[in-house]
PDB file of N, CA, C and O in Angstrom:
ATOM      1  N   UNK A   1      85.228   9.564   1.535  1.00  0.00           N
ATOM      2  CA  UNK A   1      85.345   8.895   2.823  1.00  0.00           C
ATOM      3  C   UNK A   1      84.490   7.622   2.792  1.00  0.00           C
ATOM      4  O   UNK A   1      83.343   7.653   2.345  1.00  0.00           O
ATOM      5  N   UNK A   2      85.039   6.528   3.259  1.00  0.00           N
ATOM      6  CA  UNK A   2      84.296   5.274   3.275  1.00  0.00           C
ATOM      7  C   UNK A   2      83.328   5.265   4.456  1.00  0.00           C
ATOM      8  O   UNK A   2      83.607   5.816   5.522  1.00  0.00           O
ATOM      9  N   UNK A   3      82.201   4.630   4.235  1.00  0.00           N
ATOM     10  CA  UNK A   3      81.188   4.556   5.269  1.00  0.00           C
ATOM     11  C   UNK A   3      81.557   3.454   6.272  1.00  0.00           C
ATOM     12  O   UNK A   3      81.968   2.358   5.890  1.00  0.00           O
ATOM     13  N   UNK A   4      81.403   3.767   7.532  1.00  0.00           N
ATOM     14  CA  UNK A   4      81.698   2.821   8.604  1.00  0.00           C
ATOM     15  C   UNK A   4      80.633   1.721   8.622  1.00  0.00           C
ATOM     16  O   UNK A   4      79.437   1.996   8.530  1.00  0.00           O
ATOM     17  N   UNK A   5      81.082   0.493   8.740  1.00  0.00           N
ATOM     18  CA  UNK A   5      80.138  -0.618   8.871  1.00  0.00           C
ATOM     19  C   UNK A   5      79.344  -0.468  10.165  1.00  0.00           C
ATOM     20  O   UNK A   5      79.875  -0.011  11.177  1.00  0.00           O
ATOM     21  N   UNK A   6      78.091  -0.847  10.128  1.00  0.00           N
ATOM     22  CA  UNK A   6      77.224  -0.739  11.310  1.00  0.00           C
ATOM     23  C   UNK A   6      77.845  -1.471  12.509  1.00  0.00           C
ATOM     24  O   UNK A   6      77.860  -0.948  13.624  1.00  0.00           O
ATOM     25  N   UNK A   7      78.344  -2.660  12.271  1.00  0.00           N
ATOM     26  CA  UNK A   7      78.952  -3.453  13.349  1.00  0.00           C
ATOM     27  C   UNK A   7      80.097  -2.690  14.017  1.00  0.00           C
ATOM     28  O   UNK A   7      80.221  -2.701  15.241  1.00  0.00           O
ATOM     29  N   UNK A   8      80.922  -2.036  13.222  1.00  0.00           N
ATOM     30  CA  UNK A   8      82.049  -1.272  13.766  1.00  0.00           C
ATOM     31  C   UNK A   8      81.565  -0.032  14.517  1.00  0.00           C
ATOM     32  O   UNK A   8      82.111   0.337  15.558  1.00  0.00           O
ATOM     33  N   UNK A   9      80.539   0.595  13.970  1.00  0.00           N
ATOM     34  CA  UNK A   9      79.991   1.775  14.630  1.00  0.00           C
ATOM     35  C   UNK A   9      79.415   1.407  15.993  1.00  0.00           C
ATOM     36  O   UNK A   9      79.640   2.117  16.973  1.00  0.00           O
ATOM     37  N   UNK A  10      78.689   0.322  16.060  1.00  0.00           N
ATOM     38  CA  UNK A  10      78.117  -0.114  17.336  1.00  0.00           C
ATOM     39  C   UNK A  10      79.211  -0.400  18.356  1.00  0.00           C
ATOM     40  O   UNK A  10      79.084  -0.028  19.523  1.00  0.00           O
ATOM     41  N   UNK A  11      80.279  -1.052  17.929  1.00  0.00           N
ATOM     42  CA  UNK A  11      81.393  -1.336  18.845  1.00  0.00           C
ATOM     43  C   UNK A  11      82.055  -0.049  19.313  1.00  0.00           C
ATOM     44  O   UNK A  11      82.383   0.093  20.491  1.00  0.00           O
ATOM     45  N   UNK A  12      82.254   0.891  18.386  1.00  0.00           N
ATOM     46  CA  UNK A  12      82.896   2.163  18.731  1.00  0.00           C
ATOM     47  C   UNK A  12      82.038   2.947  19.718  1.00  0.00           C
ATOM     48  O   UNK A  12      82.552   3.471  20.707  1.00  0.00           O
ATOM     49  N   UNK A  13      80.736   3.030  19.457  1.00  0.00           N
ATOM     50  CA  UNK A  13      79.850   3.753  20.360  1.00  0.00           C
ATOM     51  C   UNK A  13      79.745   3.065  21.717  1.00  0.00           C
ATOM     52  O   UNK A  13      79.645   3.728  22.749  1.00  0.00           O
ATOM     53  N   UNK A  14      79.766   1.769  21.713  1.00  0.00           N
ATOM     54  CA  UNK A  14      79.747   1.022  22.967  1.00  0.00           C
ATOM     55  C   UNK A  14      80.992   1.335  23.801  1.00  0.00           C
ATOM     56  O   UNK A  14      80.903   1.558  25.008  1.00  0.00           O
ATOM     57  N   UNK A  15      82.140   1.347  23.146  1.00  0.00           N
ATOM     58  CA  UNK A  15      83.390   1.670  23.858  1.00  0.00           C
ATOM     59  C   UNK A  15      83.383   3.107  24.374  1.00  0.00           C
ATOM     60  O   UNK A  15      83.836   3.370  25.489  1.00  0.00           O
ATOM     61  N   UNK A  16      82.877   4.026  23.576  1.00  0.00           N
ATOM     62  CA  UNK A  16      82.790   5.421  24.019  1.00  0.00           C
ATOM     63  C   UNK A  16      81.829   5.569  25.194  1.00  0.00           C
ATOM     64  O   UNK A  16      82.000   6.460  26.026  1.00  0.00           O
ATOM     65  N   UNK A  17      80.838   4.719  25.267  1.00  0.00           N
ATOM     66  CA  UNK A  17      79.901   4.740  26.381  1.00  0.00           C
ATOM     67  C   UNK A  17      80.568   4.264  27.664  1.00  0.00           C
ATOM     68  O   UNK A  17      80.238   4.736  28.752  1.00  0.00           O
ATOM     69  N   UNK A  18      81.495   3.339  27.537  1.00  0.00           N
ATOM     70  CA  UNK A  18      82.188   2.755  28.696  1.00  0.00           C
ATOM     71  C   UNK A  18      83.300   3.625  29.260  1.00  0.00           C
ATOM     72  O   UNK A  18      83.596   3.553  30.452  1.00  0.00           O
ATOM     73  N   UNK A  19      83.902   4.425  28.439  1.00  0.00           N
ATOM     74  CA  UNK A  19      85.104   5.163  28.827  1.00  0.00           C
ATOM     75  C   UNK A  19      84.839   6.662  28.792  1.00  0.00           C
ATOM     76  O   UNK A  19      85.340   7.372  27.920  1.00  0.00           O
ATOM     77  N   UNK A  20      84.053   7.130  29.742  1.00  0.00           N
ATOM     78  CA  UNK A  20      83.585   8.499  29.736  1.00  0.00           C
ATOM     79  C   UNK A  20      84.516   9.465  30.465  1.00  0.00           C
ATOM     80  O   UNK A  20      84.899  10.494  29.909  1.00  0.00           O
ATOM     81  N   UNK A  21      84.869   9.155  31.657  1.00  0.00           N
ATOM     82  CA  UNK A  21      85.643  10.100  32.457  1.00  0.00           C
ATOM     83  C   UNK A  21      85.175  10.103  33.897  1.00  0.00           C
ATOM     84  O   UNK A  21      85.988  10.148  34.821  1.00  0.00           O
ATOM     85  N   UNK A  22      83.861  10.056  34.093  1.00  0.00           N
ATOM     86  CA  UNK A  22      83.366   9.900  35.459  1.00  0.00           C
ATOM     87  C   UNK A  22      82.632   8.559  35.539  1.00  0.00           C
ATOM     88  O   UNK A  22      81.877   8.186  34.641  1.00  0.00           O
ATOM     89  N   UNK A  23      82.871   7.868  36.610  1.00  0.00           N
ATOM     90  CA  UNK A  23      82.392   6.493  36.774  1.00  0.00           C
ATOM     91  C   UNK A  23      80.874   6.386  36.650  1.00  0.00           C
ATOM     92  O   UNK A  23      80.367   5.431  36.061  1.00  0.00           O
ATOM     93  N   UNK A  24      80.149   7.353  37.197  1.00  0.00           N
ATOM     94  CA  UNK A  24      78.694   7.304  37.135  1.00  0.00           C
ATOM     95  C   UNK A  24      78.204   7.243  35.684  1.00  0.00           C
ATOM     96  O   UNK A  24      77.301   6.472  35.358  1.00  0.00           O
ATOM     97  N   UNK A  25      78.800   8.051  34.829  1.00  0.00           N
ATOM     98  CA  UNK A  25      78.379   8.054  33.430  1.00  0.00           C
ATOM     99  C   UNK A  25      78.855   6.794  32.710  1.00  0.00           C
ATOM    100  O   UNK A  25      78.174   6.310  31.806  1.00  0.00           O
ATOM    101  N   UNK A  26      80.012   6.258  33.096  1.00  0.00           N
ATOM    102  CA  UNK A  26      80.447   4.966  32.544  1.00  0.00           C
ATOM    103  C   UNK A  26      79.366   3.912  32.784  1.00  0.00           C
ATOM    104  O   UNK A  26      78.983   3.181  31.871  1.00  0.00           O
ATOM    105  N   UNK A  27      78.889   3.847  34.002  1.00  0.00           N
ATOM    106  CA  UNK A  27      77.892   2.844  34.384  1.00  0.00           C
ATOM    107  C   UNK A  27      76.572   3.082  33.666  1.00  0.00           C
ATOM    108  O   UNK A  27      76.005   2.162  33.077  1.00  0.00           O
ATOM    109  N   UNK A  28      76.085   4.314  33.714  1.00  0.00           N
ATOM    110  CA  UNK A  28      74.791   4.647  33.113  1.00  0.00           C
ATOM    111  C   UNK A  28      74.809   4.404  31.609  1.00  0.00           C
ATOM    112  O   UNK A  28      73.902   3.767  31.074  1.00  0.00           O
ATOM    113  N   UNK A  29      75.841   4.909  30.919  1.00  0.00           N
ATOM    114  CA  UNK A  29      75.862   4.797  29.462  1.00  0.00           C
ATOM    115  C   UNK A  29      76.215   3.398  28.984  1.00  0.00           C
ATOM    116  O   UNK A  29      75.768   2.987  27.913  1.00  0.00           O
ATOM    117  N   UNK A  30      77.007   2.656  29.751  1.00  0.00           N
ATOM    118  CA  UNK A  30      77.280   1.271  29.382  1.00  0.00           C
ATOM    119  C   UNK A  30      75.995   0.454  29.458  1.00  0.00           C
ATOM    120  O   UNK A  30      75.700  -0.337  28.561  1.00  0.00           O
ATOM    121  N   UNK A  31      75.241   0.646  30.521  1.00  0.00           N
ATOM    122  CA  UNK A  31      73.955  -0.052  30.671  1.00  0.00           C
ATOM    123  C   UNK A  31      73.019   0.318  29.513  1.00  0.00           C
ATOM    124  O   UNK A  31      72.360  -0.549  28.940  1.00  0.00           O
ATOM    125  N   UNK A  32      72.968   1.589  29.183  1.00  0.00           N
ATOM    126  CA  UNK A  32      72.109   2.036  28.085  1.00  0.00           C
ATOM    127  C   UNK A  32      72.566   1.456  26.749  1.00  0.00           C
ATOM    128  O   UNK A  32      71.752   0.948  25.978  1.00  0.00           O
ATOM    129  N   UNK A  33      73.851   1.531  26.478  1.00  0.00           N
ATOM    130  CA  UNK A  33      74.387   1.002  25.215  1.00  0.00           C
ATOM    131  C   UNK A  33      74.078  -0.485  25.079  1.00  0.00           C
ATOM    132  O   UNK A  33      73.674  -0.940  24.009  1.00  0.00           O
ATOM    133  N   UNK A  34      74.264  -1.235  26.146  1.00  0.00           N
ATOM    134  CA  UNK A  34      73.982  -2.674  26.113  1.00  0.00           C
ATOM    135  C   UNK A  34      72.506  -2.950  25.820  1.00  0.00           C
ATOM    136  O   UNK A  34      72.170  -3.903  25.117  1.00  0.00           O
ATOM    137  N   UNK A  35      71.638  -2.110  26.363  1.00  0.00           N
ATOM    138  CA  UNK A  35      70.203  -2.324  26.211  1.00  0.00           C
ATOM    139  C   UNK A  35      69.643  -1.829  24.885  1.00  0.00           C
ATOM    140  O   UNK A  35      68.682  -2.403  24.374  1.00  0.00           O
ATOM    141  N   UNK A  36      70.229  -0.766  24.314  1.00  0.00           N
ATOM    142  CA  UNK A  36      69.555  -0.095  23.209  1.00  0.00           C
ATOM    143  C   UNK A  36      70.305   0.017  21.882  1.00  0.00           C
ATOM    144  O   UNK A  36      69.665   0.060  20.831  1.00  0.00           O
ATOM    145  N   UNK A  37      71.635   0.065  21.892  1.00  0.00           N
ATOM    146  CA  UNK A  37      72.355   0.379  20.655  1.00  0.00           C
ATOM    147  C   UNK A  37      72.006  -0.533  19.488  1.00  0.00           C
ATOM    148  O   UNK A  37      71.787  -0.051  18.376  1.00  0.00           O
ATOM    149  N   UNK A  38      71.951  -1.821  19.714  1.00  0.00           N
ATOM    150  CA  UNK A  38      71.725  -2.776  18.622  1.00  0.00           C
ATOM    151  C   UNK A  38      70.396  -2.551  17.906  1.00  0.00           C
ATOM    152  O   UNK A  38      70.267  -2.885  16.729  1.00  0.00           O
ATOM    153  N   UNK A  39      69.415  -1.995  18.593  1.00  0.00           N
ATOM    154  CA  UNK A  39      68.103  -1.796  17.980  1.00  0.00           C
ATOM    155  C   UNK A  39      67.917  -0.398  17.377  1.00  0.00           C
ATOM    156  O   UNK A  39      66.875  -0.112  16.787  1.00  0.00           O
ATOM    157  N   UNK A  40      68.908   0.459  17.521  1.00  0.00           N
ATOM    158  CA  UNK A  40      68.797   1.826  16.996  1.00  0.00           C
ATOM    159  C   UNK A  40      69.018   1.872  15.497  1.00  0.00           C
ATOM    160  O   UNK A  40      69.841   1.138  14.951  1.00  0.00           O
ATOM    161  N   UNK A  41      68.257   2.762  14.832  1.00  0.00           N
ATOM    162  CA  UNK A  41      68.492   2.993  13.407  1.00  0.00           C
ATOM    163  C   UNK A  41      69.591   4.051  13.250  1.00  0.00           C
ATOM    164  O   UNK A  41      70.114   4.558  14.242  1.00  0.00           O
ATOM    165  N   UNK A  42      69.930   4.375  12.025  1.00  0.00           N
ATOM    166  CA  UNK A  42      71.045   5.296  11.761  1.00  0.00           C
ATOM    167  C   UNK A  42      70.813   6.682  12.360  1.00  0.00           C
ATOM    168  O   UNK A  42      71.744   7.293  12.884  1.00  0.00           O
ATOM    169  N   UNK A  43      69.588   7.178  12.286  1.00  0.00           N
ATOM    170  CA  UNK A  43      69.283   8.500  12.844  1.00  0.00           C
ATOM    171  C   UNK A  43      69.431   8.487  14.360  1.00  0.00           C
ATOM    172  O   UNK A  43      69.986   9.420  14.939  1.00  0.00           O
ATOM    173  N   UNK A  44      68.942   7.446  14.994  1.00  0.00           N
ATOM    174  CA  UNK A  44      69.068   7.328  16.454  1.00  0.00           C
ATOM    175  C   UNK A  44      70.534   7.198  16.864  1.00  0.00           C
ATOM    176  O   UNK A  44      70.950   7.770  17.872  1.00  0.00           O
ATOM    177  N   UNK A  45      71.312   6.453  16.090  1.00  0.00           N
ATOM    178  CA  UNK A  45      72.743   6.338  16.382  1.00  0.00           C
ATOM    179  C   UNK A  45      73.429   7.684  16.224  1.00  0.00           C
ATOM    180  O   UNK A  45      74.313   8.014  17.014  1.00  0.00           O
ATOM    181  N   UNK A  46      73.046   8.465  15.231  1.00  0.00           N
ATOM    182  CA  UNK A  46      73.602   9.815  15.064  1.00  0.00           C
ATOM    183  C   UNK A  46      73.309  10.667  16.291  1.00  0.00           C
ATOM    184  O   UNK A  46      74.187  11.371  16.790  1.00  0.00           O
ATOM    185  N   UNK A  47      72.080  10.602  16.773  1.00  0.00           N
ATOM    186  CA  UNK A  47      71.682  11.380  17.948  1.00  0.00           C
ATOM    187  C   UNK A  47      72.463  10.917  19.185  1.00  0.00           C
ATOM    188  O   UNK A  47      72.919  11.742  19.977  1.00  0.00           O
ATOM    189  N   UNK A  48      72.615   9.613  19.346  1.00  0.00           N
ATOM    190  CA  UNK A  48      73.377   9.092  20.492  1.00  0.00           C
ATOM    191  C   UNK A  48      74.845   9.521  20.397  1.00  0.00           C
ATOM    192  O   UNK A  48      75.453   9.894  21.400  1.00  0.00           O
ATOM    193  N   UNK A  49      75.400   9.465  19.202  1.00  0.00           N
ATOM    194  CA  UNK A  49      76.784   9.885  19.024  1.00  0.00           C
ATOM    195  C   UNK A  49      76.949  11.364  19.356  1.00  0.00           C
ATOM    196  O   UNK A  49      77.956  11.750  19.950  1.00  0.00           O
ATOM    197  N   UNK A  50      75.985  12.192  18.987  1.00  0.00           N
ATOM    198  CA  UNK A  50      76.025  13.614  19.343  1.00  0.00           C
ATOM    199  C   UNK A  50      75.973  13.781  20.859  1.00  0.00           C
ATOM    200  O   UNK A  50      76.670  14.630  21.416  1.00  0.00           O
ATOM    201  N   UNK A  51      75.155  12.978  21.522  1.00  0.00           N
ATOM    202  CA  UNK A  51      75.074  13.042  22.978  1.00  0.00           C
ATOM    203  C   UNK A  51      76.424  12.695  23.619  1.00  0.00           C
ATOM    204  O   UNK A  51      76.815  13.294  24.621  1.00  0.00           O
ATOM    205  N   UNK A  52      77.124  11.728  23.035  1.00  0.00           N
ATOM    206  CA  UNK A  52      78.422  11.330  23.588  1.00  0.00           C
ATOM    207  C   UNK A  52      79.473  12.434  23.481  1.00  0.00           C
ATOM    208  O   UNK A  52      80.500  12.376  24.157  1.00  0.00           O
ATOM    209  N   UNK A  53      79.230  13.426  22.650  1.00  0.00           N
ATOM    210  CA  UNK A  53      80.136  14.569  22.526  1.00  0.00           C
ATOM    211  C   UNK A  53      79.975  15.555  23.680  1.00  0.00           C
ATOM    212  O   UNK A  53      80.827  16.420  23.883  1.00  0.00           O
ATOM    213  N   UNK A  54      78.900  15.430  24.423  1.00  0.00           N
ATOM    214  CA  UNK A  54      78.626  16.351  25.525  1.00  0.00           C
ATOM    215  C   UNK A  54      79.519  16.059  26.732  1.00  0.00           C
ATOM    216  O   UNK A  54      80.040  14.956  26.896  1.00  0.00           O
ATOM    217  N   UNK A  55      79.673  17.063  27.552  1.00  0.00           N
ATOM    218  CA  UNK A  55      80.470  16.986  28.773  1.00  0.00           C
ATOM    219  C   UNK A  55      79.801  16.054  29.784  1.00  0.00           C
ATOM    220  O   UNK A  55      78.583  16.092  29.956  1.00  0.00           O
ATOM    221  N   UNK A  56      80.598  15.221  30.449  1.00  0.00           N
ATOM    222  CA  UNK A  56      80.062  14.266  31.430  1.00  0.00           C
ATOM    223  C   UNK A  56      79.294  14.931  32.559  1.00  0.00           C
ATOM    224  O   UNK A  56      78.247  14.431  32.970  1.00  0.00           O
ATOM    225  N   UNK A  57      79.791  16.044  33.064  1.00  0.00           N
ATOM    226  CA  UNK A  57      79.102  16.714  34.171  1.00  0.00           C
ATOM    227  C   UNK A  57      77.718  17.184  33.728  1.00  0.00           C
ATOM    228  O   UNK A  57      76.749  17.063  34.478  1.00  0.00           O
ATOM    229  N   UNK A  58      77.625  17.719  32.510  1.00  0.00           N
ATOM    230  CA  UNK A  58      76.323  18.123  31.984  1.00  0.00           C
ATOM    231  C   UNK A  58      75.421  16.913  31.794  1.00  0.00           C
ATOM    232  O   UNK A  58      74.256  16.935  32.191  1.00  0.00           O
ATOM    233  N   UNK A  59      75.956  15.851  31.185  1.00  0.00           N
ATOM    234  CA  UNK A  59      75.175  14.631  30.974  1.00  0.00           C
ATOM    235  C   UNK A  59      74.620  14.092  32.286  1.00  0.00           C
ATOM    236  O   UNK A  59      73.447  13.725  32.364  1.00  0.00           O
ATOM    237  N   UNK A  60      75.453  14.046  33.308  1.00  0.00           N
ATOM    238  CA  UNK A  60      75.012  13.510  34.593  1.00  0.00           C
ATOM    239  C   UNK A  60      73.882  14.358  35.176  1.00  0.00           C
ATOM    240  O   UNK A  60      72.906  13.825  35.705  1.00  0.00           O
ATOM    241  N   UNK A  61      74.020  15.666  35.075  1.00  0.00           N
ATOM    242  CA  UNK A  61      72.966  16.538  35.601  1.00  0.00           C
ATOM    243  C   UNK A  61      71.666  16.367  34.822  1.00  0.00           C
ATOM    244  O   UNK A  61      70.584  16.425  35.406  1.00  0.00           O
ATOM    245  N   UNK A  62      71.759  16.160  33.524  1.00  0.00           N
ATOM    246  CA  UNK A  62      70.554  15.947  32.717  1.00  0.00           C
ATOM    247  C   UNK A  62      69.893  14.622  33.069  1.00  0.00           C
ATOM    248  O   UNK A  62      68.685  14.565  33.302  1.00  0.00           O
ATOM    249  N   UNK A  63      70.697  13.547  33.108  1.00  0.00           N
ATOM    250  CA  UNK A  63      70.154  12.211  33.360  1.00  0.00           C
ATOM    251  C   UNK A  63      69.583  12.108  34.773  1.00  0.00           C
ATOM    252  O   UNK A  63      68.581  11.427  34.989  1.00  0.00           O
ATOM    253  N   UNK A  64      70.211  12.774  35.725  1.00  0.00           N
ATOM    254  CA  UNK A  64      69.750  12.710  37.111  1.00  0.00           C
ATOM    255  C   UNK A  64      68.620  13.700  37.404  1.00  0.00           C
ATOM    256  O   UNK A  64      68.083  13.720  38.512  1.00  0.00           O
ATOM    257  N   UNK A  65      68.260  14.518  36.416  1.00  0.00           N
ATOM    258  CA  UNK A  65      67.158  15.455  36.595  1.00  0.00           C
ATOM    259  C   UNK A  65      67.538  16.740  37.314  1.00  0.00           C
ATOM    260  O   UNK A  65      66.657  17.516  37.683  1.00  0.00           O
ATOM    261  N   UNK A  66      68.819  16.982  37.520  1.00  0.00           N
ATOM    262  CA  UNK A  66      69.250  18.203  38.197  1.00  0.00           C
ATOM    263  C   UNK A  66      69.088  19.435  37.310  1.00  0.00           C
ATOM    264  O   UNK A  66      68.860  20.541  37.800  1.00  0.00           O
ATOM    265  N   UNK A  67      69.209  19.229  36.001  1.00  0.00           N
ATOM    266  CA  UNK A  67      69.044  20.304  35.017  1.00  0.00           C
ATOM    267  C   UNK A  67      68.374  19.724  33.784  1.00  0.00           C
ATOM    268  O   UNK A  67      68.563  18.549  33.471  1.00  0.00           O
ATOM    269  N   UNK A  68      67.597  20.533  33.083  1.00  0.00           N
ATOM    270  CA  UNK A  68      66.995  20.020  31.850  1.00  0.00           C
ATOM    271  C   UNK A  68      68.038  19.901  30.739  1.00  0.00           C
ATOM    272  O   UNK A  68      68.957  20.715  30.639  1.00  0.00           O
ATOM    273  N   UNK A  69      67.880  18.890  29.925  1.00  0.00           N
ATOM    274  CA  UNK A  69      68.759  18.701  28.764  1.00  0.00           C
ATOM    275  C   UNK A  69      68.312  19.648  27.656  1.00  0.00           C
ATOM    276  O   UNK A  69      67.182  20.137  27.674  1.00  0.00           O
ATOM    277  N   UNK A  70      69.190  19.909  26.694  1.00  0.00           N
ATOM    278  CA  UNK A  70      68.754  20.673  25.519  1.00  0.00           C
ATOM    279  C   UNK A  70      67.567  19.956  24.872  1.00  0.00           C
ATOM    280  O   UNK A  70      67.492  18.727  24.883  1.00  0.00           O
ATOM    281  N   UNK A  71      66.662  20.722  24.319  1.00  0.00           N
ATOM    282  CA  UNK A  71      65.423  20.185  23.755  1.00  0.00           C
ATOM    283  C   UNK A  71      65.671  19.051  22.756  1.00  0.00           C
ATOM    284  O   UNK A  71      64.934  18.066  22.738  1.00  0.00           O
ATOM    285  N   UNK A  72      66.700  19.190  21.934  1.00  0.00           N
ATOM    286  CA  UNK A  72      66.975  18.169  20.912  1.00  0.00           C
ATOM    287  C   UNK A  72      67.420  16.842  21.512  1.00  0.00           C
ATOM    288  O   UNK A  72      67.241  15.790  20.897  1.00  0.00           O
ATOM    289  N   UNK A  73      67.997  16.887  22.708  1.00  0.00           N
ATOM    290  CA  UNK A  73      68.496  15.668  23.348  1.00  0.00           C
ATOM    291  C   UNK A  73      67.568  15.129  24.433  1.00  0.00           C
ATOM    292  O   UNK A  73      67.773  14.018  24.923  1.00  0.00           O
ATOM    293  N   UNK A  74      66.550  15.902  24.813  1.00  0.00           N
ATOM    294  CA  UNK A  74      65.713  15.523  25.955  1.00  0.00           C
ATOM    295  C   UNK A  74      65.073  14.140  25.823  1.00  0.00           C
ATOM    296  O   UNK A  74      65.117  13.382  26.792  1.00  0.00           O
ATOM    297  N   UNK A  75      64.481  13.763  24.683  1.00  0.00           N
ATOM    298  CA  UNK A  75      63.894  12.422  24.598  1.00  0.00           C
ATOM    299  C   UNK A  75      64.931  11.308  24.827  1.00  0.00           C
ATOM    300  O   UNK A  75      64.641  10.309  25.486  1.00  0.00           O
ATOM    301  N   UNK A  76      66.110  11.485  24.290  1.00  0.00           N
ATOM    302  CA  UNK A  76      67.170  10.490  24.477  1.00  0.00           C
ATOM    303  C   UNK A  76      67.622  10.454  25.930  1.00  0.00           C
ATOM    304  O   UNK A  76      67.810   9.375  26.491  1.00  0.00           O
ATOM    305  N   UNK A  77      67.799  11.615  26.541  1.00  0.00           N
ATOM    306  CA  UNK A  77      68.190  11.686  27.952  1.00  0.00           C
ATOM    307  C   UNK A  77      67.126  11.022  28.825  1.00  0.00           C
ATOM    308  O   UNK A  77      67.460  10.304  29.767  1.00  0.00           O
ATOM    309  N   UNK A  78      65.856  11.255  28.521  1.00  0.00           N
ATOM    310  CA  UNK A  78      64.772  10.611  29.276  1.00  0.00           C
ATOM    311  C   UNK A  78      64.845   9.088  29.150  1.00  0.00           C
ATOM    312  O   UNK A  78      64.644   8.373  30.132  1.00  0.00           O
ATOM    313  N   UNK A  79      65.129   8.598  27.954  1.00  0.00           N
ATOM    314  CA  UNK A  79      65.241   7.152  27.753  1.00  0.00           C
ATOM    315  C   UNK A  79      66.440   6.581  28.511  1.00  0.00           C
ATOM    316  O   UNK A  79      66.357   5.489  29.073  1.00  0.00           O
ATOM    317  N   UNK A  80      67.537   7.305  28.526  1.00  0.00           N
ATOM    318  CA  UNK A  80      68.724   6.881  29.272  1.00  0.00           C
ATOM    319  C   UNK A  80      68.400   6.827  30.769  1.00  0.00           C
ATOM    320  O   UNK A  80      68.774   5.875  31.454  1.00  0.00           O
ATOM    321  N   UNK A  81      67.720   7.829  31.259  1.00  0.00           N
ATOM    322  CA  UNK A  81      67.360   7.867  32.688  1.00  0.00           C
ATOM    323  C   UNK A  81      66.451   6.696  33.041  1.00  0.00           C
ATOM    324  O   UNK A  81      66.650   6.044  34.066  1.00  0.00           O
ATOM    325  N   UNK A  82      65.461   6.427  32.206  1.00  0.00           N
ATOM    326  CA  UNK A  82      64.559   5.287  32.469  1.00  0.00           C
ATOM    327  C   UNK A  82      65.333   3.973  32.470  1.00  0.00           C
ATOM    328  O   UNK A  82      65.116   3.118  33.328  1.00  0.00           O
ATOM    329  N   UNK A  83      66.231   3.818  31.507  1.00  0.00           N
ATOM    330  CA  UNK A  83      67.006   2.587  31.403  1.00  0.00           C
ATOM    331  C   UNK A  83      67.925   2.403  32.605  1.00  0.00           C
ATOM    332  O   UNK A  83      68.075   1.292  33.111  1.00  0.00           O
ATOM    333  N   UNK A  84      68.539   3.493  33.061  1.00  0.00           N
ATOM    334  CA  UNK A  84      69.471   3.367  34.199  1.00  0.00           C
ATOM    335  C   UNK A  84      68.730   3.083  35.492  1.00  0.00           C
ATOM    336  O   UNK A  84      69.283   2.453  36.393  1.00  0.00           O
ATOM    337  N   UNK A  85      67.489   3.535  35.601  1.00  0.00           N
ATOM    338  CA  UNK A  85      66.699   3.271  36.810  1.00  0.00           C
ATOM    339  C   UNK A  85      66.100   1.885  36.816  1.00  0.00           C
ATOM    340  O   UNK A  85      65.833   1.327  37.880  1.00  0.00           O
ATOM    341  N   UNK A  86      65.881   1.314  35.627  1.00  0.00           N
ATOM    342  CA  UNK A  86      65.226   0.013  35.526  1.00  0.00           C
ATOM    343  C   UNK A  86      66.204  -1.148  35.321  1.00  0.00           C
ATOM    344  O   UNK A  86      65.802  -2.310  35.254  1.00  0.00           O
ATOM    345  N   UNK A  87      67.498  -0.813  35.222  1.00  0.00           N
ATOM    346  CA  UNK A  87      68.458  -1.859  34.903  1.00  0.00           C
ATOM    347  C   UNK A  87      68.991  -2.539  36.036  1.00  0.00           C
ATOM    348  O   UNK A  87      69.812  -3.443  35.884  1.00  0.00           O
TER     349      UNK A  87
END
């Protein structure tokens, strides 16, 4: 399997951030992607891509503080929440 170019991966993840399913997550994740994706390393991009696999309703509850995120995703969810509140 050929490795995806970083530029293509960033565009793909950005698009996935924009087209979630519920408008609130479209807004939150688009803002986050615009602010952070370009500066992420490969491991951080892997973690963000894993987060994008999660259900929107769960993501919204985690980001809004209604429920705790899984331990492995909590630091990323916290960063997303900070970014959405400060943007």
